[in-house]
C-alpha positions as a Markdown table, in Angstrom:
| # | Residue | x | y | z |
|---|---|---|---|---|
| 1 | Met | 191.8 | -55.9 | -31.2 |
| 2 | Ser | 188.5 | -54.3 | -32.4 |
| 3 | Ser | 185.5 | -54.2 | -30.1 |
| 4 | Ile | 182.2 | -55.6 | -31.3 |
| 5 | Lys | 179.5 | -53.0 | -31.6 |
| 6 | Val | 176.4 | -53.8 | -29.6 |
| 7 | Arg | 173.1 | -53.2 | -31.3 |
| 8 | Lys | 170.4 | -51.5 | -29.2 |
| 9 | Ile | 166.7 | -51.6 | -29.0 |
| 10 | Ser | 164.5 | -49.4 | -26.7 |
| 11 | Ile | 161.3 | -50.7 | -25.1 |
| 12 | Val | 158.8 | -49.1 | -22.7 |
| 13 | Tyr | 156.0 | -50.3 | -20.5 |
| 14 | Val | 153.4 | -48.5 | -18.4 |
| 15 | Thr | 152.2 | -50.3 | -15.3 |
| 16 | Asp | 150.3 | -49.9 | -12.0 |
| 17 | Glu | 150.4 | -52.4 | -9.1 |
| 18 | Lys | 147.7 | -54.6 | -10.7 |
| 19 | Tyr | 150.0 | -55.3 | -13.7 |
| 20 | Val | 153.4 | -55.5 | -12.0 |
| 21 | Ile | 153.6 | -59.3 | -12.3 |
| 22 | Pro | 152.5 | -59.6 | -15.9 |
| 23 | Thr | 154.7 | -56.7 | -16.9 |
| 24 | Cys | 157.7 | -58.4 | -15.3 |
| 25 | Val | 156.9 | -61.6 | -17.1 |
| 26 | Ser | 156.6 | -59.8 | -20.4 |
| 27 | Met | 160.0 | -58.1 | -19.9 |
| 28 | Leu | 161.6 | -61.4 | -19.1 |
| 29 | Ser | 160.2 | -62.8 | -22.4 |
| 30 | Val | 161.8 | -59.8 | -24.2 |
| 31 | Lys | 165.2 | -60.5 | -22.4 |
| 32 | Asp | 165.1 | -64.2 | -23.1 |
| 33 | Asn | 164.6 | -63.7 | -26.8 |
| 34 | Leu | 167.2 | -61.0 | -27.5 |
| 35 | Ala | 169.5 | -61.9 | -30.4 |
| 36 | Lys | 173.2 | -62.3 | -29.8 |
| 37 | Gly | 174.9 | -58.9 | -29.9 |
| 38 | Cys | 171.7 | -57.0 | -29.2 |
| 39 | Met | 170.9 | -55.2 | -25.9 |
| 40 | Ala | 167.7 | -53.7 | -24.7 |
| 41 | Glu | 167.2 | -50.3 | -23.0 |
| 42 | Ala | 164.0 | -51.0 | -21.0 |
| 43 | Tyr | 161.8 | -48.3 | -19.4 |
| 44 | Val | 159.0 | -49.0 | -16.9 |
| 45 | Ile | 156.7 | -46.1 | -16.2 |
| 46 | Cys | 155.2 | -46.9 | -12.8 |
| 47 | Asp | 151.9 | -45.4 | -11.6 |
| 48 | Lys | 151.9 | -45.5 | -7.8 |
| 49 | Val | 153.8 | -48.8 | -7.6 |
| 50 | Arg | 155.3 | -49.6 | -4.2 |
| 51 | Glu | 159.1 | -49.7 | -4.2 |
| 52 | Cys | 159.1 | -53.2 | -2.9 |
| 53 | Leu | 157.3 | -54.3 | -6.0 |
| 54 | Ser | 159.1 | -52.1 | -8.6 |
| 55 | Asp | 162.4 | -53.3 | -7.2 |
| 56 | Ser | 161.5 | -56.8 | -8.6 |
| 57 | Phe | 162.0 | -55.4 | -12.1 |
| 58 | Leu | 165.6 | -54.6 | -11.3 |
| 59 | Lys | 166.3 | -58.3 | -10.8 |
| 60 | Leu | 166.0 | -58.8 | -14.5 |
| 61 | Gln | 168.8 | -56.3 | -15.2 |
| 62 | Asp | 172.2 | -57.3 | -16.7 |
| 63 | Glu | 174.7 | -55.9 | -19.2 |
| 64 | Asn | 172.3 | -56.7 | -22.1 |
| 65 | Phe | 169.1 | -55.6 | -20.4 |
| 66 | Arg | 169.4 | -52.2 | -18.8 |
| 67 | Leu | 166.4 | -51.1 | -16.8 |
| 68 | His | 165.1 | -47.7 | -15.9 |
| 69 | Ile | 162.1 | -47.3 | -13.5 |
| 70 | Ile | 160.2 | -44.0 | -13.8 |
| 71 | Asn | 157.8 | -43.3 | -11.0 |
| 72 | Val | 154.9 | -40.9 | -11.9 |
| 73 | Glu | 152.0 | -39.3 | -10.1 |
| 74 | Asn | 148.7 | -40.1 | -11.8 |
| 75 | Lys | 146.2 | -37.7 | -10.2 |
| 76 | Ala | 145.7 | -35.6 | -13.3 |
| 77 | Tyr | 145.3 | -38.7 | -15.4 |
| 78 | Ser | 142.8 | -40.4 | -13.0 |
| 79 | Asn | 140.7 | -37.3 | -13.1 |
| 80 | Leu | 140.9 | -37.3 | -16.8 |
| 81 | Ala | 139.8 | -41.0 | -16.9 |
| 82 | Lys | 136.7 | -40.1 | -14.8 |
| 83 | Leu | 135.8 | -37.2 | -17.2 |
| 84 | Cys | 136.2 | -39.4 | -20.2 |
| 85 | Gly | 134.8 | -42.7 | -19.1 |
| 86 | Ser | 135.1 | -45.5 | -21.7 |
| 87 | Tyr | 131.8 | -46.9 | -23.0 |
| 88 | Gly | 131.4 | -50.2 | -21.3 |
| 89 | Val | 135.1 | -51.1 | -21.2 |
| 90 | Asn | 136.1 | -51.0 | -17.6 |
| 91 | Tyr | 139.1 | -53.4 | -17.5 |
| 92 | Val | 141.6 | -50.8 | -18.9 |
| 93 | Thr | 143.1 | -48.6 | -16.2 |
| 94 | Ala | 143.9 | -44.9 | -16.0 |
| 95 | Ser | 147.6 | -45.8 | -16.2 |
| 96 | Ala | 147.0 | -46.5 | -19.9 |
| 97 | Leu | 146.8 | -42.7 | -20.4 |
| 98 | Phe | 150.5 | -42.3 | -19.7 |
| 99 | Lys | 151.0 | -43.7 | -23.2 |
| 100 | Phe | 150.1 | -40.2 | -24.4 |
| 101 | Asn | 153.1 | -38.7 | -22.6 |
| 102 | Ile | 155.8 | -41.2 | -23.5 |
| 103 | Cys | 157.4 | -38.9 | -26.0 |
| 104 | Glu | 157.9 | -36.3 | -23.3 |
| 105 | Ile | 158.9 | -38.7 | -20.5 |
| 106 | Leu | 161.6 | -40.3 | -22.7 |
| 107 | Gln | 163.3 | -37.2 | -23.9 |
| 108 | Glu | 166.5 | -39.0 | -24.6 |
| 109 | Glu | 165.0 | -41.5 | -27.0 |
| 110 | Asp | 163.9 | -40.9 | -30.6 |
| 111 | Lys | 162.3 | -44.2 | -31.1 |
| 112 | Val | 160.8 | -46.8 | -28.8 |
| 113 | Ile | 158.7 | -50.0 | -28.9 |
| 114 | Tyr | 155.7 | -49.7 | -26.5 |
| 115 | Leu | 154.4 | -53.0 | -25.1 |
| 116 | Asp | 151.3 | -53.6 | -23.0 |
| 117 | Gly | 152.1 | -55.6 | -19.8 |
| 118 | Asp | 149.8 | -58.4 | -21.1 |
| 119 | Thr | 152.2 | -59.4 | -23.9 |
| 120 | Ile | 154.5 | -62.3 | -24.3 |
| 121 | Val | 157.4 | -61.9 | -26.7 |
| 122 | Leu | 158.4 | -65.1 | -28.5 |
| 123 | Gly | 161.0 | -63.7 | -30.9 |
| 124 | Asn | 163.8 | -61.1 | -31.2 |
| 125 | Leu | 162.3 | -57.5 | -31.4 |
| 126 | Glu | 165.3 | -56.1 | -33.4 |
| 127 | Glu | 163.6 | -56.4 | -36.8 |
| 128 | Leu | 160.6 | -54.5 | -35.5 |
| 129 | Tyr | 162.7 | -51.8 | -33.9 |
| 130 | Asn | 164.7 | -51.2 | -37.0 |
| 131 | Ile | 161.6 | -50.5 | -39.2 |
| 132 | Asp | 162.1 | -47.1 | -40.9 |
| 133 | Leu | 159.1 | -45.0 | -39.7 |
| 134 | Glu | 160.1 | -42.2 | -42.1 |
| 135 | Glu | 157.8 | -39.3 | -41.1 |
| 136 | Asn | 155.1 | -41.5 | -39.6 |
| 137 | Tyr | 154.3 | -41.2 | -35.9 |
| 138 | Val | 153.7 | -44.9 | -35.3 |
| 139 | Ala | 153.8 | -48.4 | -36.7 |
| 140 | Ala | 151.1 | -50.7 | -35.4 |
| 141 | Val | 149.0 | -53.8 | -36.2 |
| 142 | Asp | 145.4 | -53.6 | -37.4 |
| 143 | Asp | 143.0 | -54.7 | -34.7 |
| 144 | Gln | 142.2 | -58.4 | -35.5 |
| 145 | Leu | 138.6 | -58.1 | -34.3 |
| 146 | Asp | 137.8 | -55.1 | -36.5 |
| 147 | Lys | 135.6 | -55.4 | -39.6 |
| 148 | Ile | 135.8 | -53.3 | -42.8 |
| 149 | Ile | 132.3 | -52.2 | -43.9 |
| 150 | Asp | 132.1 | -50.2 | -47.2 |
| 151 | Gly | 135.8 | -49.4 | -47.0 |
| 152 | Gln | 135.6 | -48.1 | -43.4 |
| 153 | Ser | 136.7 | -49.6 | -40.1 |
| 154 | Tyr | 133.7 | -50.6 | -37.9 |
| 155 | Met | 135.6 | -50.0 | -34.7 |
| 156 | Ala | 136.7 | -46.5 | -35.8 |
| 157 | Ala | 133.2 | -45.7 | -36.9 |
| 158 | Lys | 131.8 | -46.6 | -33.5 |
| 159 | Ala | 134.0 | -43.8 | -32.0 |
| 160 | Asp | 133.0 | -41.4 | -34.8 |
| 161 | Ile | 136.4 | -41.7 | -36.5 |
| 162 | Cys | 136.6 | -42.0 | -40.3 |
| 163 | Leu | 139.4 | -44.5 | -41.0 |
| 164 | Glu | 139.9 | -47.5 | -43.3 |
| 165 | His | 142.4 | -49.1 | -40.9 |
| 166 | Tyr | 142.1 | -49.1 | -37.1 |
| 167 | Phe | 145.1 | -50.3 | -35.0 |
| 168 | Asn | 145.4 | -51.9 | -31.7 |
| 169 | Ser | 147.4 | -49.8 | -29.2 |
| 170 | Gly | 148.9 | -52.8 | -27.2 |
| 171 | Val | 152.1 | -52.9 | -29.4 |
| 172 | Met | 153.3 | -49.7 | -31.0 |
| 173 | Leu | 156.6 | -48.5 | -32.5 |
| 174 | Phe | 156.7 | -44.8 | -31.7 |
| 175 | Asn | 158.6 | -42.1 | -33.6 |
| 176 | Leu | 159.2 | -40.0 | -30.5 |
| 177 | Arg | 161.2 | -37.4 | -32.3 |
| 178 | Lys | 158.4 | -36.6 | -34.7 |
| 179 | Met | 155.8 | -36.7 | -31.9 |
| 180 | Arg | 157.7 | -34.1 | -29.9 |
| 181 | Glu | 158.2 | -31.9 | -32.9 |
| 182 | Asp | 154.4 | -31.9 | -33.6 |
| 183 | Ala | 153.2 | -31.6 | -30.0 |
| 184 | Ile | 151.3 | -34.9 | -30.3 |
| 185 | Cys | 151.1 | -35.4 | -26.6 |
| 186 | Thr | 148.9 | -32.2 | -26.2 |
| 187 | Lys | 146.7 | -33.3 | -29.1 |
| 188 | Leu | 146.2 | -36.8 | -27.6 |
| 189 | Ile | 145.1 | -35.4 | -24.2 |
| 190 | Asp | 142.9 | -32.8 | -25.8 |
| 191 | Tyr | 141.1 | -35.5 | -27.9 |
| 192 | Arg | 140.7 | -37.8 | -24.9 |
| 193 | Lys | 139.1 | -35.0 | -22.9 |
| 194 | Asn | 136.7 | -33.8 | -25.5 |
| 195 | Arg | 135.7 | -36.6 | -27.9 |
| 196 | Lys | 134.1 | -40.0 | -27.9 |
| 197 | Asn | 136.2 | -42.9 | -26.7 |
| 198 | Tyr | 135.2 | -46.5 | -26.4 |
| 199 | Phe | 138.6 | -47.6 | -25.3 |
| 200 | Met | 140.8 | -45.9 | -22.8 |
| 201 | Asp | 143.6 | -44.8 | -25.2 |
| 202 | Gln | 143.1 | -46.7 | -28.4 |
| 203 | Asp | 140.4 | -44.6 | -30.0 |
| 204 | Thr | 142.4 | -41.5 | -29.2 |
| 205 | Phe | 145.6 | -42.8 | -30.9 |
| 206 | Asn | 143.7 | -43.8 | -34.0 |
| 207 | Ala | 141.9 | -40.4 | -34.2 |
| 208 | Val | 144.9 | -38.2 | -33.7 |
| 209 | Leu | 147.6 | -40.2 | -35.5 |
| 210 | Lys | 145.1 | -41.2 | -38.3 |
| 211 | Asn | 146.9 | -42.3 | -41.4 |
| 212 | Asn | 150.4 | -41.2 | -40.2 |
| 213 | Arg | 151.3 | -44.8 | -39.4 |
| 214 | Lys | 152.8 | -47.8 | -40.9 |
| 215 | Ile | 150.8 | -51.0 | -40.9 |
| 216 | Leu | 152.7 | -53.9 | -39.2 |
| 217 | Pro | 152.3 | -57.6 | -39.9 |
| 218 | Tyr | 150.0 | -59.4 | -37.5 |
| 219 | Lys | 152.9 | -61.4 | -36.1 |
| 220 | Tyr | 153.9 | -58.4 | -34.1 |
| 221 | Asn | 150.6 | -58.3 | -32.2 |
| 222 | Phe | 148.7 | -61.6 | -32.2 |
| 223 | Met | 145.6 | -60.9 | -30.2 |
| 224 | Thr | 144.5 | -64.0 | -28.3 |
| 225 | Thr | 140.8 | -63.0 | -28.3 |
| 226 | Cys | 140.7 | -63.7 | -32.1 |
| 227 | Ile | 140.6 | -67.4 | -31.2 |
| 228 | Asp | 137.1 | -66.8 | -29.8 |
| 229 | His | 136.0 | -65.2 | -33.1 |
| 230 | Tyr | 137.6 | -67.3 | -35.8 |
| 231 | Glu | 138.4 | -70.9 | -36.5 |
| 232 | Ala | 142.0 | -72.0 | -36.8 |
| 233 | Cys | 141.9 | -72.1 | -40.6 |
| 234 | Glu | 140.5 | -68.5 | -40.7 |
| 235 | Ile | 143.2 | -67.3 | -38.4 |
| 236 | Ser | 145.9 | -68.8 | -40.6 |
| 237 | Glu | 144.4 | -67.3 | -43.7 |
| 238 | Arg | 143.6 | -63.9 | -42.3 |
| 239 | Phe | 146.6 | -63.2 | -40.2 |
| 240 | Phe | 149.5 | -65.4 | -41.4 |
| 241 | Asp | 150.4 | -67.2 | -44.7 |
| 242 | Gly | 147.6 | -69.8 | -44.7 |
| 243 | His | 149.9 | -72.7 | -44.1 |
| 244 | Gln | 149.2 | -73.2 | -40.4 |
| 245 | Ser | 147.1 | -76.2 | -39.5 |
| 246 | Gly | 146.1 | -75.3 | -36.0 |
| 247 | Ile | 146.2 | -72.7 | -33.2 |
| 248 | Asp | 149.6 | -74.0 | -32.0 |
| 249 | Glu | 151.2 | -73.3 | -35.3 |
| 250 | Cys | 149.6 | -69.9 | -35.5 |
| 251 | Ile | 151.1 | -69.0 | -32.1 |
| 252 | Gln | 154.5 | -70.3 | -33.2 |
| 253 | Cys | 154.4 | -67.7 | -36.1 |
| 254 | Ala | 153.8 | -64.8 | -33.7 |
| 255 | Val | 156.7 | -62.6 | -32.5 |
| 256 | Ile | 154.5 | -60.9 | -29.9 |
| 257 | Val | 151.4 | -62.6 | -28.3 |
| 258 | His | 149.0 | -60.1 | -26.9 |
| 259 | Leu | 146.9 | -61.6 | -24.0 |
| 260 | Thr | 143.8 | -59.5 | -24.8 |
| 261 | Gly | 140.4 | -59.5 | -23.2 |
| 262 | Lys | 138.9 | -59.5 | -19.8 |
| 263 | Tyr | 140.0 | -63.0 | -18.6 |
| 264 | Lys | 143.7 | -63.2 | -18.2 |
| 265 | Pro | 145.8 | -66.4 | -18.2 |
| 266 | Trp | 147.4 | -65.6 | -14.9 |
| 267 | Glu | 144.0 | -65.6 | -13.3 |
| 268 | Tyr | 142.1 | -68.3 | -15.3 |
| 269 | Asn | 143.2 | -71.5 | -16.9 |
| 270 | Ile | 143.1 | -70.4 | -20.5 |
| 271 | Pro | 144.0 | -73.0 | -23.2 |
| 272 | Trp | 147.4 | -72.4 | -24.8 |
| 273 | Phe | 148.1 | -69.1 | -23.0 |
| 274 | Ser | 148.2 | -70.0 | -19.3 |
| 275 | Ala | 150.9 | -72.5 | -20.1 |
| 276 | Leu | 152.8 | -69.9 | -22.2 |
| 277 | Phe | 152.5 | -67.3 | -19.4 |
| 278 | Leu | 153.6 | -69.8 | -16.7 |
| 279 | Glu | 156.7 | -70.8 | -18.7 |
| 280 | Tyr | 158.1 | -67.3 | -18.2 |
| 281 | Tyr | 156.5 | -66.7 | -14.8 |
| 282 | Asn | 158.3 | -69.7 | -13.3 |
| 283 | Lys | 161.6 | -68.0 | -14.2 |
| 284 | Ser | 160.6 | -64.6 | -12.9 |
| 285 | Pro | 161.4 | -63.0 | -9.6 |
| 286 | Phe | 157.8 | -63.8 | -8.5 |
| 287 | Ser | 158.1 | -67.6 | -9.2 |
| 288 | Lys | 158.0 | -68.5 | -5.5 |
| 289 | Glu | 154.4 | -67.2 | -5.3 |
| 290 | Glu | 152.2 | -70.1 | -6.6 |
| 291 | Ile | 149.4 | -69.0 | -8.9 |
| 292 | Gln | 146.0 | -70.7 | -8.5 |
| 293 | Leu | 144.2 | -70.6 | -11.8 |
| 294 | Lys | 140.4 | -70.5 | -11.7 |
| 295 | Ser | 138.2 | -72.4 | -14.2 |
| 296 | Ile | 137.4 | -70.4 | -17.3 |
| 297 | Thr | 134.7 | -72.9 | -18.3 |
| 298 | Lys | 132.3 | -72.0 | -15.5 |
| 299 | Val | 132.8 | -68.3 | -16.0 |
| 300 | Leu | 132.1 | -68.5 | -19.7 |
| 301 | Gln | 129.2 | -70.8 | -19.2 |
| 302 | Asp | 127.6 | -68.4 | -16.7 |
| 303 | Ala | 128.1 | -65.5 | -19.1 |
| 304 | Ile | 125.9 | -67.0 | -21.8 |
| 305 | Asp | 122.3 | -68.0 | -22.1 |
| 306 | Val | 121.6 | -71.3 | -20.2 |
| 307 | Gly | 121.6 | -74.2 | -22.6 |
| 308 | Ser | 122.5 | -72.1 | -25.7 |
| 309 | Lys | 126.1 | -73.2 | -25.8 |
| 310 | Tyr | 128.4 | -75.5 | -23.8 |
| 311 | Ile | 132.1 | -74.5 | -23.4 |
| 312 | Phe | 134.6 | -77.4 | -23.8 |
| 313 | Pro | 136.1 | -78.2 | -20.4 |
| 314 | Tyr | 139.6 | -77.2 | -21.2 |
| 315 | Glu | 140.9 | -77.2 | -17.6 |
| 316 | Lys | 140.0 | -80.9 | -17.3 |
| 317 | Ile | 141.8 | -82.1 | -20.4 |
| 318 | Gln | 145.4 | -81.5 | -21.3 |
| 319 | Lys | 146.4 | -80.0 | -24.7 |
| 320 | Asn | 147.0 | -82.7 | -27.3 |
| 321 | Glu | 145.4 | -85.5 | -25.1 |
| 322 | Lys | 143.6 | -88.2 | -26.9 |
| 323 | Ile | 140.0 | -88.4 | -25.9 |
| 324 | Ile | 136.8 | -90.2 | -26.8 |
| 325 | Leu | 133.7 | -88.0 | -27.0 |
| 326 | Tyr | 130.5 | -89.8 | -25.8 |
| 327 | Gly | 127.3 | -88.2 | -27.0 |
| 328 | Ala | 126.2 | -86.9 | -30.3 |
| 329 | Gly | 123.3 | -84.7 | -29.4 |
| 330 | Arg | 123.3 | -80.9 | -29.2 |
| 331 | Ile | 126.0 | -80.7 | -26.5 |
| 332 | Gly | 128.2 | -83.4 | -28.0 |
| 333 | Lys | 128.1 | -81.6 | -31.4 |
| 334 | Met | 129.1 | -78.3 | -29.7 |
| 335 | Tyr | 132.1 | -80.0 | -28.1 |
| 336 | Tyr | 133.1 | -81.6 | -31.3 |
| 337 | Arg | 132.9 | -78.3 | -33.3 |
| 338 | Gln | 135.0 | -76.5 | -30.7 |
| 339 | Ile | 137.7 | -79.1 | -30.9 |
| 340 | Met | 137.7 | -79.3 | -34.6 |
| 341 | Ala | 137.9 | -75.4 | -34.8 |
| 342 | Thr | 140.8 | -75.1 | -32.2 |
| 343 | Gly | 142.7 | -78.4 | -32.6 |
| 344 | Tyr | 143.2 | -78.2 | -28.8 |
| 345 | Cys | 143.1 | -82.0 | -28.3 |
| 346 | Glu | 142.6 | -85.1 | -30.5 |
| 347 | Ile | 139.2 | -86.8 | -30.6 |
| 348 | Val | 140.1 | -90.4 | -31.4 |
| 349 | Gly | 136.5 | -91.6 | -31.3 |
| 350 | Trp | 133.0 | -90.1 | -31.2 |
| 351 | Val | 130.5 | -92.6 | -29.9 |
| 352 | Asp | 126.8 | -92.7 | -29.0 |
| 353 | Ser | 124.5 | -95.6 | -28.0 |
| 354 | Asp | 122.1 | -94.3 | -30.8 |
| 355 | Tyr | 125.0 | -94.1 | -33.3 |
| 356 | Lys | 122.9 | -95.7 | -36.1 |
| 357 | Asn | 120.7 | -92.6 | -36.2 |
| 358 | Lys | 123.6 | -90.1 | -36.1 |
| 359 | Asn | 125.9 | -88.8 | -38.7 |
| 360 | Ser | 128.6 | -91.1 | -40.2 |
| 361 | Leu | 131.3 | -89.8 | -37.9 |
| 362 | Val | 129.6 | -91.3 | -34.8 |
| 363 | Gln | 130.3 | -94.9 | -34.0 |
| 364 | Ser | 129.3 | -97.6 | -31.6 |
| 365 | Pro | 130.6 | -97.3 | -28.0 |
| 366 | Asp | 132.3 | -100.7 | -28.6 |
| 367 | Leu | 135.0 | -98.6 | -30.3 |
| 368 | Ile | 136.2 | -97.9 | -26.8 |
| 369 | Lys | 137.5 | -101.5 | -26.6 |
| 370 | Ser | 140.0 | -101.1 | -29.5 |
| 371 | Thr | 141.0 | -97.5 | -29.1 |
| 372 | Arg | 143.9 | -95.9 | -27.1 |
| 373 | Phe | 142.8 | -92.8 | -25.2 |
| 374 | Ser | 143.3 | -91.1 | -21.9 |
| 375 | Lys | 139.9 | -89.7 | -21.1 |
| 376 | Ile | 136.2 | -90.1 | -22.1 |
| 377 | Leu | 134.2 | -86.8 | -22.1 |
| 378 | Ile | 130.5 | -87.3 | -21.7 |
| 379 | Gly | 128.8 | -84.6 | -23.8 |
| 380 | Ile | 125.3 | -84.9 | -22.2 |
| 381 | Gly | 123.7 | -82.0 | -20.4 |
| 382 | Ala | 121.2 | -83.9 | -18.2 |
| 383 | Gln | 123.1 | -84.9 | -15.1 |
| 384 | His | 121.2 | -88.1 | -14.3 |
| 385 | Ile | 121.7 | -89.4 | -17.9 |
| 386 | Ala | 125.4 | -88.5 | -17.9 |
| 387 | Glu | 125.7 | -90.5 | -14.6 |
| 388 | Glu | 123.9 | -93.5 | -16.1 |
| 389 | Val | 126.4 | -93.4 | -19.0 |
| 390 | Glu | 129.3 | -93.2 | -16.6 |
| 391 | Glu | 127.9 | -96.3 | -14.8 |
| 392 | Phe | 127.5 | -98.1 | -18.2 |
| 393 | Leu | 131.2 | -97.3 | -19.1 |
| 394 | Val | 132.5 | -98.6 | -15.8 |
| 395 | Asn | 130.4 | -101.8 | -15.9 |
| 396 | Lys | 130.7 | -102.7 | -19.6 |
| 397 | Tyr | 134.2 | -101.5 | -20.4 |
| 398 | Gln | 135.8 | -101.4 | -17.0 |
| 399 | Ile | 136.7 | -97.7 | -17.4 |
| 400 | Asp | 138.3 | -96.0 | -14.3 |
| 401 | Thr | 136.0 | -93.2 | -13.2 |
| 402 | Lys | 139.0 | -90.9 | -13.0 |
| 403 | Ser | 139.2 | -91.2 | -16.8 |
| 404 | Ile | 135.6 | -90.1 | -17.2 |
| 405 | Ile | 134.6 | -86.4 | -17.4 |
| 406 | Ile | 131.1 | -85.1 | -16.7 |
| 407 | Val | 130.7 | -81.4 | -16.9 |
């Protein structure tokens, strides 16, 4: 009786104590999406992580998901980070610099998929792992927030790098054999010490590896911050095949979702992505520890000029809920545009008492009587006027105050 050959992929993470939980969640998403007959050799490079925490990783281990915890001392790298401070980007830790040394740390591997701890894997990684790197050092995805100006990458130019394509270093397929042969580790560290870097490791990888890389499809590193910069139709056209009708469908096309940016979905209630993170978190070794998510709306509102923009109150409305938007002034229009751009929920009615002087999309509040909805969002900035509208809705249409949202 012949035995079935098991196919293998190798993955590696770098983490410190701050990122233990998201890294564990990311690994669980890899494990849950392994194809039948495929096993993963997973490595976690731990930077001063207490044993009681790193042992949590081992709970994921089984015959198809073998785990290796590698503890390292980061003194040299933390000193390096101080010498080479990133320009205004302070949410990337010194642990990111261990990426430079992966080819030396994993001497037994010739190829590996590197994943940041803030990734969620939604598909099997075998196709990515099996890409032929030929003599390239890396395969990676172009940074989705980059712009090409006169044939040059804007993000590369900021760091004095001359490149047409600038890649994001959160997901990389490394050719470890080739990197060892060409002493790339030494070149990376030397560049990080002596040249301009806006991002902890990303500029360095782009400058040293240059054009010796394969460009991967965006599905292998869908950066969540692109939602803040592009409308859903733009995301579909730029990064997928143009057939996706909303953010949900774009996410479904991704193999790896990269939870980029300062505000993380395990700390703040972020539309789409907190629910995605919690789906795996609730199956993880840390699931008994309840996560209390903070409101992202207030944080974002405080971060911008007062009155210049209002952020839709995502944490008060569930995804795909049917809502009526009351108010067609400046704030109501901002809420409407945000929902039309993201498709987060369904506006089944847009009403205003002055509807006759508004655009054709705005109707009389009497629409409320004949429309099925779960909440009414009052898009009015002045608190006393919003409260008057709430009283009007309760008295005229017998709306429960629990169904009325005032920001």
